[in-house]
N, C-alpha and C positions, 0 to 999 in steps of 0.2 A: 546424505546426497545422493552418493553415488548408487546407492539400494534403491531409493525412489528411481530415478534415470531409468534402472535397471524393471526397476515394475514397470514405468511407462514405457518402453519400449515393446516390454512383450504384452500389455493390454494391446500396444498398437498393430503387434504381428500376427495375435490374435483374431483382432478385428479383421484384419485383411484376408486371413486365412480363411475366416468363417462366409464372407464376402464372397469369395473366390471358389468355396466349397458348394455349389449349387449342388443343383439334384442332377438325374438322368431327364432328359429333352428329349423330347420327338422331334425329328428335325423337317423342315415346310418343306411347302409341293416342289416336285410331285409328287413325294412320300404325302399320302398313303395311297398304295395303289389294292386293286381289286380282284381276285377270280373267284374260281371257282364254276360247276356247273348249274348253278341257280342264275348265274350274271347276264342279263342284259349290257348294263351300262352301270357306268358311275362315275358322277361328274361334282366339278368346282369342289374341292380339298381348300382346305385353309387349316395352318396351324398356329395360334398363338398363346406362345409362353410369357405370361409378363409378370409370373409368379415363382419363380424357381425352388422348389426344395419348397414347398407348401401343403405339405402331408396332413391330412385329416382338416380339412376348414371346412364350414358348410357347403357353403356353394362356390366351388373356384372358378378364378378369372384367365385361367388358363384353358384355350378349346380348342376342340379337336373337331372337325367341320368338314362334313361328306354329306355333299348337296350334292344328285339325289342318287341314291340305289335303286335299280327297276330286275326285281326279279322276275325271269321268264318262268320258270318252273320248280315245284316244291321238290328244292334241294341246296346243299348249303353255299353259302358266299364265304369267302376268306377276305379280310380287309388286312394288308401287310402292312406295318408300320415299323421304320429304321430310328433307332435312338442313341442319342450321342451321350456317353458315357461319361459323369462330373461328377459324380460323391453325393449323392442321396437318394429322395423320392419327392416325386412332383404329383402332384394328383392334378387330372385333366379333368374336363367335362367334354363327352363325347355327346355332339349333337348331331342327328342325320334325320334326314329324309328318305322314307321308304313308300315305295309303287309295288303296288298287288298287281302285275301283270301274268299271275299264269294263268288266269280263267278259273281259280275254283278261288272259293272263300276262306282265310286262316282262319283257326277259332285259337292257335296256339304259337308262338314264338323263344325262340331260346335263341342262347350265346355263351358261346364257350370259348373262354381265354388261352392262348395257348402259343409255340414256338412253332415256324415253318407254314407253309401252304401246302392244299392238297393231301398227296400220299406222304406228305413230309411232313403234315399237322402231328405235333407233339401237345396234349394238354396239358396246360398248368397245372401245377401241384402245389396246395397247399403250403405254406409258409415258405415260399419262394420271394416273394416280393409283390409279386403281378397281379392285382386282385382287382374288386369291384368295391372299392371304399372299405376293406377290412381291416378290421371290426366295428369301425363306426358306424357304417351305413346311415349316416345322416345328410349325405348331399341329395340331389335332384334326380329323382328316377319317374320316368314318364313313359311308358309304352301307347299312347295313344288311347284305342278302344280298350284295350286288356287290364283287369284293375285288379288283378289277384297276382304278385309277384311272390317266387320265391329267389332267395339271393343268397349266395354262397359265395368264398370266395371267388371263385374260379366261372361261376357260374348264373346266368340268372334266366328265368322259364316266367314268360309270360302268359297268362292264361283269362279265362274268364270274361270274354268279349269275342267277335264277330270282326275279322278285319276281310271286308269284302273286296272282292276281284272290281279292277279299277279302281280302287280308292287309295288314296295318299296321307300319310302319316308323320309327325316328324316323334321319333325317339330321342330322351335324355338318360344317359346314365355317368355316374365315376368313373376314372379307370385310375389307378395307382401304379407309376411308371419306377420301379426301381433303378436303382445304379447296379450295374457289372450286368447289365445285355446289350447287346447293338439290334437286335428285333426280337417284334411280340406279334401275333396274328387272335383279332376278335374274328371267332367262326360264326356265323348265324343261318339262322334254319328255321321259314317258317313249317306248320304243319297242318294237317288237315285230318276231319273226324276219322276215325279207325272205318274200313267198309263193314265191320262185324258189328258196328254204334249204328252204322247208317241205315245195315240191313234191319236192324231189330227196332229204328226209330220210321221203318217203312211199313214193316209188321203191325205195330202197334197203331198205327195210322190206320191201316186195312181194318183190324178187328175193332177201332174208335167207332169209325164207318159203318160197322158191319151193325156194330151194338145198338145204335140206333134208327 
């Protein structure tokens, strides 16, 4: 009888502990914030943590929402998140609106996970728990006009399309937020064709006209 009581007590304690040992979670607005030389503005931020400690799900119901982010130049923007340490890993789906006000069409878009902002930014390293849904990568990734994605633990390179000037698209991607950190950063950067590539394209066009 005593043994049964002890066993029942252990089960109850374990259950309560499991319920309290949730994952690291992103704190609500005004977090996140944005900064960087590419930024015009970022508005309407929301954080929804519906299911803590849900790592490795197909599509997370935890939402990080940045609507919208406006680029004014071909340079980086750092999005800074604050995290509450609570004992695990939570997967979020990041949804953002991106507006191209740079005056130039983009050919690529790049994301880097890390810590700190500006000159203090330090890239995340493999195995530290902060990643773009590694190793599963079975969540939602959508980068608007870009159809070719190269995804590692800490980087996403989106290519294979054109993001025209004065266009707006929604991007979606997952983030695993581990316990043991108080802050992380998503650095984002659009790119354009290299001047050399543009010159070669121009020369090819001239040659084709002359041939005709």
